[in-house]
Chimera marker file (.cmm) of the C-alpha trace (Angstrom):
<marker_set name="trace">
<marker id="1" x="54.313" y="18.468" z="-130.759" r="1" g="1" b="0" radius="0.5"/>
<marker id="2" x="54.645" y="14.926" z="-129.907" r="1" g="1" b="0" radius="0.5"/>
<marker id="3" x="57.765" y="14.457" z="-132.188" r="1" g="1" b="0" radius="0.5"/>
<marker id="4" x="59.457" y="17.367" z="-130.198" r="1" g="1" b="0" radius="0.5"/>
<marker id="5" x="59.050" y="15.798" z="-126.809" r="1" g="1" b="0" radius="0.5"/>
<marker id="6" x="60.197" y="12.337" z="-127.964" r="1" g="1" b="0" radius="0.5"/>
<marker id="7" x="63.248" y="14.019" z="-129.417" r="1" g="1" b="0" radius="0.5"/>
<marker id="8" x="63.926" y="15.505" z="-126.296" r="1" g="1" b="0" radius="0.5"/>
<marker id="9" x="63.302" y="12.805" z="-124.316" r="1" g="1" b="0" radius="0.5"/>
<marker id="10" x="65.692" y="10.587" z="-126.513" r="1" g="1" b="0" radius="0.5"/>
<marker id="11" x="68.275" y="13.061" z="-126.193" r="1" g="1" b="0" radius="0.5"/>
<marker id="12" x="67.897" y="13.384" z="-122.312" r="1" g="1" b="0" radius="0.5"/>
<marker id="13" x="68.184" y="9.537" z="-122.168" r="1" g="1" b="0" radius="0.5"/>
<marker id="14" x="71.324" y="9.555" z="-124.458" r="1" g="1" b="0" radius="0.5"/>
<marker id="15" x="72.859" y="12.051" z="-121.988" r="1" g="1" b="0" radius="0.5"/>
<marker id="16" x="72.052" y="9.889" z="-119.048" r="1" g="1" b="0" radius="0.5"/>
<marker id="17" x="73.398" y="6.667" z="-120.351" r="1" g="1" b="0" radius="0.5"/>
<marker id="18" x="76.578" y="8.820" z="-121.652" r="1" g="1" b="0" radius="0.5"/>
<marker id="19" x="77.170" y="10.068" z="-117.742" r="1" g="1" b="0" radius="0.5"/>
<marker id="20" x="76.394" y="6.962" z="-116.143" r="1" g="1" b="0" radius="0.5"/>
<marker id="21" x="79.098" y="5.099" z="-118.312" r="1" g="1" b="0" radius="0.5"/>
<marker id="22" x="81.581" y="7.480" z="-116.898" r="1" g="1" b="0" radius="0.5"/>
<marker id="23" x="83.897" y="7.828" z="-119.929" r="1" g="1" b="0" radius="0.5"/>
<marker id="24" x="82.533" y="10.887" z="-120.879" r="1" g="1" b="0" radius="0.5"/>
<marker id="25" x="83.070" y="12.587" z="-117.331" r="1" g="1" b="0" radius="0.5"/>
<marker id="26" x="86.862" y="11.087" z="-117.447" r="1" g="1" b="0" radius="0.5"/>
<marker id="27" x="87.388" y="12.449" z="-120.996" r="1" g="1" b="0" radius="0.5"/>
<marker id="28" x="86.241" y="15.851" z="-120.015" r="1" g="1" b="0" radius="0.5"/>
<marker id="29" x="88.403" y="15.931" z="-116.893" r="1" g="1" b="0" radius="0.5"/>
<marker id="30" x="85.955" y="15.931" z="-114.311" r="1" g="1" b="0" radius="0.5"/>
<marker id="31" x="86.465" y="12.764" z="-112.378" r="1" g="1" b="0" radius="0.5"/>
<marker id="32" x="89.780" y="11.215" z="-111.483" r="1" g="1" b="0" radius="0.5"/>
<marker id="33" x="91.510" y="8.356" z="-113.461" r="1" g="1" b="0" radius="0.5"/>
<marker id="34" x="94.472" y="6.042" z="-113.259" r="1" g="1" b="0" radius="0.5"/>
<marker id="35" x="96.580" y="4.488" z="-116.077" r="1" g="1" b="0" radius="0.5"/>
<marker id="36" x="99.365" y="1.793" z="-115.736" r="1" g="1" b="0" radius="0.5"/>
<marker id="37" x="102.735" y="3.560" z="-116.391" r="1" g="1" b="0" radius="0.5"/>
<marker id="38" x="105.026" y="0.636" z="-115.823" r="1" g="1" b="0" radius="0.5"/>
<marker id="39" x="104.750" y="-3.070" z="-115.340" r="1" g="1" b="0" radius="0.5"/>
<marker id="40" x="107.948" y="-5.069" z="-113.784" r="1" g="1" b="0" radius="0.5"/>
<marker id="41" x="108.898" y="-8.532" z="-114.596" r="1" g="1" b="0" radius="0.5"/>
<marker id="42" x="107.207" y="-9.806" z="-111.432" r="1" g="1" b="0" radius="0.5"/>
<marker id="43" x="103.784" y="-8.541" z="-112.487" r="1" g="1" b="0" radius="0.5"/>
<marker id="44" x="103.848" y="-5.461" z="-110.141" r="1" g="1" b="0" radius="0.5"/>
<marker id="45" x="102.356" y="-2.365" z="-111.803" r="1" g="1" b="0" radius="0.5"/>
<marker id="46" x="102.864" y="1.197" z="-111.217" r="1" g="1" b="0" radius="0.5"/>
<marker id="47" x="99.947" y="3.321" z="-111.875" r="1" g="1" b="0" radius="0.5"/>
<marker id="48" x="99.748" y="7.033" z="-111.959" r="1" g="1" b="0" radius="0.5"/>
<marker id="49" x="96.420" y="8.755" z="-111.069" r="1" g="1" b="0" radius="0.5"/>
<marker id="50" x="95.446" y="12.155" z="-111.705" r="1" g="1" b="0" radius="0.5"/>
<marker id="51" x="92.682" y="14.247" z="-110.000" r="1" g="1" b="0" radius="0.5"/>
<marker id="52" x="89.488" y="15.558" z="-111.665" r="1" g="1" b="0" radius="0.5"/>
<marker id="53" x="87.735" y="18.720" z="-111.214" r="1" g="1" b="0" radius="0.5"/>
<marker id="54" x="85.019" y="17.572" z="-109.389" r="1" g="1" b="0" radius="0.5"/>
<marker id="55" x="86.641" y="14.938" z="-107.287" r="1" g="1" b="0" radius="0.5"/>
<marker id="56" x="90.274" y="14.120" z="-106.223" r="1" g="1" b="0" radius="0.5"/>
<marker id="57" x="92.424" y="11.439" z="-107.428" r="1" g="1" b="0" radius="0.5"/>
<marker id="58" x="91.400" y="7.822" z="-106.883" r="1" g="1" b="0" radius="0.5"/>
<marker id="59" x="92.496" y="6.083" z="-103.835" r="1" g="1" b="0" radius="0.5"/>
<marker id="60" x="94.191" y="2.697" z="-104.436" r="1" g="1" b="0" radius="0.5"/>
<marker id="61" x="94.957" y="1.678" z="-100.897" r="1" g="1" b="0" radius="0.5"/>
<marker id="62" x="91.925" y="-0.667" z="-100.864" r="1" g="1" b="0" radius="0.5"/>
<marker id="63" x="93.047" y="-2.523" z="-103.812" r="1" g="1" b="0" radius="0.5"/>
<marker id="64" x="96.476" y="-3.476" z="-101.646" r="1" g="1" b="0" radius="0.5"/>
<marker id="65" x="98.425" y="-0.781" z="-103.581" r="1" g="1" b="0" radius="0.5"/>
<marker id="66" x="100.885" y="1.359" z="-101.692" r="1" g="1" b="0" radius="0.5"/>
<marker id="67" x="101.564" y="5.260" z="-102.242" r="1" g="1" b="0" radius="0.5"/>
<marker id="68" x="104.739" y="5.961" z="-104.391" r="1" g="1" b="0" radius="0.5"/>
<marker id="69" x="104.719" y="9.540" z="-104.194" r="1" g="1" b="0" radius="0.5"/>
<marker id="70" x="103.638" y="12.659" z="-106.046" r="1" g="1" b="0" radius="0.5"/>
<marker id="71" x="105.152" y="13.916" z="-109.125" r="1" g="1" b="0" radius="0.5"/>
<marker id="72" x="104.209" y="16.541" z="-111.776" r="1" g="1" b="0" radius="0.5"/>
<marker id="73" x="100.341" y="16.509" z="-110.275" r="1" g="1" b="0" radius="0.5"/>
<marker id="74" x="99.957" y="12.649" z="-110.515" r="1" g="1" b="0" radius="0.5"/>
<marker id="75" x="99.737" y="10.369" z="-107.319" r="1" g="1" b="0" radius="0.5"/>
<marker id="76" x="101.819" y="7.269" z="-108.314" r="1" g="1" b="0" radius="0.5"/>
<marker id="77" x="100.583" y="3.781" z="-106.933" r="1" g="1" b="0" radius="0.5"/>
<marker id="78" x="102.889" y="0.745" z="-106.590" r="1" g="1" b="0" radius="0.5"/>
<marker id="79" x="100.376" y="-2.315" z="-106.962" r="1" g="1" b="0" radius="0.5"/>
<marker id="80" x="101.047" y="-6.056" z="-106.650" r="1" g="1" b="0" radius="0.5"/>
<marker id="81" x="100.852" y="-8.605" z="-109.417" r="1" g="1" b="0" radius="0.5"/>
<marker id="82" x="97.292" y="-9.800" z="-109.883" r="1" g="1" b="0" radius="0.5"/>
<marker id="83" x="96.402" y="-13.119" z="-108.892" r="1" g="1" b="0" radius="0.5"/>
<marker id="84" x="95.646" y="-15.447" z="-111.922" r="1" g="1" b="0" radius="0.5"/>
<marker id="85" x="94.376" y="-18.715" z="-111.873" r="1" g="1" b="0" radius="0.5"/>
<marker id="86" x="95.105" y="-21.629" z="-114.554" r="1" g="1" b="0" radius="0.5"/>
<marker id="87" x="92.928" y="-24.605" z="-114.994" r="1" g="1" b="0" radius="0.5"/>
<link id1="1" id2="2" r="1" g="1" b="0" radius="0.2"/>
<link id1="2" id2="3" r="1" g="1" b="0" radius="0.2"/>
<link id1="3" id2="4" r="1" g="1" b="0" radius="0.2"/>
<link id1="4" id2="5" r="1" g="1" b="0" radius="0.2"/>
<link id1="5" id2="6" r="1" g="1" b="0" radius="0.2"/>
<link id1="6" id2="7" r="1" g="1" b="0" radius="0.2"/>
<link id1="7" id2="8" r="1" g="1" b="0" radius="0.2"/>
<link id1="8" id2="9" r="1" g="1" b="0" radius="0.2"/>
<link id1="9" id2="10" r="1" g="1" b="0" radius="0.2"/>
<link id1="10" id2="11" r="1" g="1" b="0" radius="0.2"/>
<link id1="11" id2="12" r="1" g="1" b="0" radius="0.2"/>
<link id1="12" id2="13" r="1" g="1" b="0" radius="0.2"/>
<link id1="13" id2="14" r="1" g="1" b="0" radius="0.2"/>
<link id1="14" id2="15" r="1" g="1" b="0" radius="0.2"/>
<link id1="15" id2="16" r="1" g="1" b="0" radius="0.2"/>
<link id1="16" id2="17" r="1" g="1" b="0" radius="0.2"/>
<link id1="17" id2="18" r="1" g="1" b="0" radius="0.2"/>
<link id1="18" id2="19" r="1" g="1" b="0" radius="0.2"/>
<link id1="19" id2="20" r="1" g="1" b="0" radius="0.2"/>
<link id1="20" id2="21" r="1" g="1" b="0" radius="0.2"/>
<link id1="21" id2="22" r="1" g="1" b="0" radius="0.2"/>
<link id1="22" id2="23" r="1" g="1" b="0" radius="0.2"/>
<link id1="23" id2="24" r="1" g="1" b="0" radius="0.2"/>
<link id1="24" id2="25" r="1" g="1" b="0" radius="0.2"/>
<link id1="25" id2="26" r="1" g="1" b="0" radius="0.2"/>
<link id1="26" id2="27" r="1" g="1" b="0" radius="0.2"/>
<link id1="27" id2="28" r="1" g="1" b="0" radius="0.2"/>
<link id1="28" id2="29" r="1" g="1" b="0" radius="0.2"/>
<link id1="29" id2="30" r="1" g="1" b="0" radius="0.2"/>
<link id1="30" id2="31" r="1" g="1" b="0" radius="0.2"/>
<link id1="31" id2="32" r="1" g="1" b="0" radius="0.2"/>
<link id1="32" id2="33" r="1" g="1" b="0" radius="0.2"/>
<link id1="33" id2="34" r="1" g="1" b="0" radius="0.2"/>
<link id1="34" id2="35" r="1" g="1" b="0" radius="0.2"/>
<link id1="35" id2="36" r="1" g="1" b="0" radius="0.2"/>
<link id1="36" id2="37" r="1" g="1" b="0" radius="0.2"/>
<link id1="37" id2="38" r="1" g="1" b="0" radius="0.2"/>
<link id1="38" id2="39" r="1" g="1" b="0" radius="0.2"/>
<link id1="39" id2="40" r="1" g="1" b="0" radius="0.2"/>
<link id1="40" id2="41" r="1" g="1" b="0" radius="0.2"/>
<link id1="41" id2="42" r="1" g="1" b="0" radius="0.2"/>
<link id1="42" id2="43" r="1" g="1" b="0" radius="0.2"/>
<link id1="43" id2="44" r="1" g="1" b="0" radius="0.2"/>
<link id1="44" id2="45" r="1" g="1" b="0" radius="0.2"/>
<link id1="45" id2="46" r="1" g="1" b="0" radius="0.2"/>
<link id1="46" id2="47" r="1" g="1" b="0" radius="0.2"/>
<link id1="47" id2="48" r="1" g="1" b="0" radius="0.2"/>
<link id1="48" id2="49" r="1" g="1" b="0" radius="0.2"/>
<link id1="49" id2="50" r="1" g="1" b="0" radius="0.2"/>
<link id1="50" id2="51" r="1" g="1" b="0" radius="0.2"/>
<link id1="51" id2="52" r="1" g="1" b="0" radius="0.2"/>
<link id1="52" id2="53" r="1" g="1" b="0" radius="0.2"/>
<link id1="53" id2="54" r="1" g="1" b="0" radius="0.2"/>
<link id1="54" id2="55" r="1" g="1" b="0" radius="0.2"/>
<link id1="55" id2="56" r="1" g="1" b="0" radius="0.2"/>
<link id1="56" id2="57" r="1" g="1" b="0" radius="0.2"/>
<link id1="57" id2="58" r="1" g="1" b="0" radius="0.2"/>
<link id1="58" id2="59" r="1" g="1" b="0" radius="0.2"/>
<link id1="59" id2="60" r="1" g="1" b="0" radius="0.2"/>
<link id1="60" id2="61" r="1" g="1" b="0" radius="0.2"/>
<link id1="61" id2="62" r="1" g="1" b="0" radius="0.2"/>
<link id1="62" id2="63" r="1" g="1" b="0" radius="0.2"/>
<link id1="63" id2="64" r="1" g="1" b="0" radius="0.2"/>
<link id1="64" id2="65" r="1" g="1" b="0" radius="0.2"/>
<link id1="65" id2="66" r="1" g="1" b="0" radius="0.2"/>
<link id1="66" id2="67" r="1" g="1" b="0" radius="0.2"/>
<link id1="67" id2="68" r="1" g="1" b="0" radius="0.2"/>
<link id1="68" id2="69" r="1" g="1" b="0" radius="0.2"/>
<link id1="69" id2="70" r="1" g="1" b="0" radius="0.2"/>
<link id1="70" id2="71" r="1" g="1" b="0" radius="0.2"/>
<link id1="71" id2="72" r="1" g="1" b="0" radius="0.2"/>
<link id1="72" id2="73" r="1" g="1" b="0" radius="0.2"/>
<link id1="73" id2="74" r="1" g="1" b="0" radius="0.2"/>
<link id1="74" id2="75" r="1" g="1" b="0" radius="0.2"/>
<link id1="75" id2="76" r="1" g="1" b="0" radius="0.2"/>
<link id1="76" id2="77" r="1" g="1" b="0" radius="0.2"/>
<link id1="77" id2="78" r="1" g="1" b="0" radius="0.2"/>
<link id1="78" id2="79" r="1" g="1" b="0" radius="0.2"/>
<link id1="79" id2="80" r="1" g="1" b="0" radius="0.2"/>
<link id1="80" id2="81" r="1" g="1" b="0" radius="0.2"/>
<link id1="81" id2="82" r="1" g="1" b="0" radius="0.2"/>
<link id1="82" id2="83" r="1" g="1" b="0" radius="0.2"/>
<link id1="83" id2="84" r="1" g="1" b="0" radius="0.2"/>
<link id1="84" id2="85" r="1" g="1" b="0" radius="0.2"/>
<link id1="85" id2="86" r="1" g="1" b="0" radius="0.2"/>
<link id1="86" id2="87" r="1" g="1" b="0" radius="0.2"/>
</marker_set>
């Protein structure tokens, strides 16, 4: 009896960790995700974001990106080059 309860608790804990990480939800298509599709010579990046079943596509305007349009069900964003400091 105790072993069954311990196994059930271990299974629930594993499921909670997997959901908290977010990769399982993205792989299942439940949450939106973005991927870099092009990088320019000056470091500017073009990202394609797709919507999930539970939420819409991510909004990258808070990261300084500008909306580049919608094509084939994906939202494209033009993001500035990231600032990198060197020692």
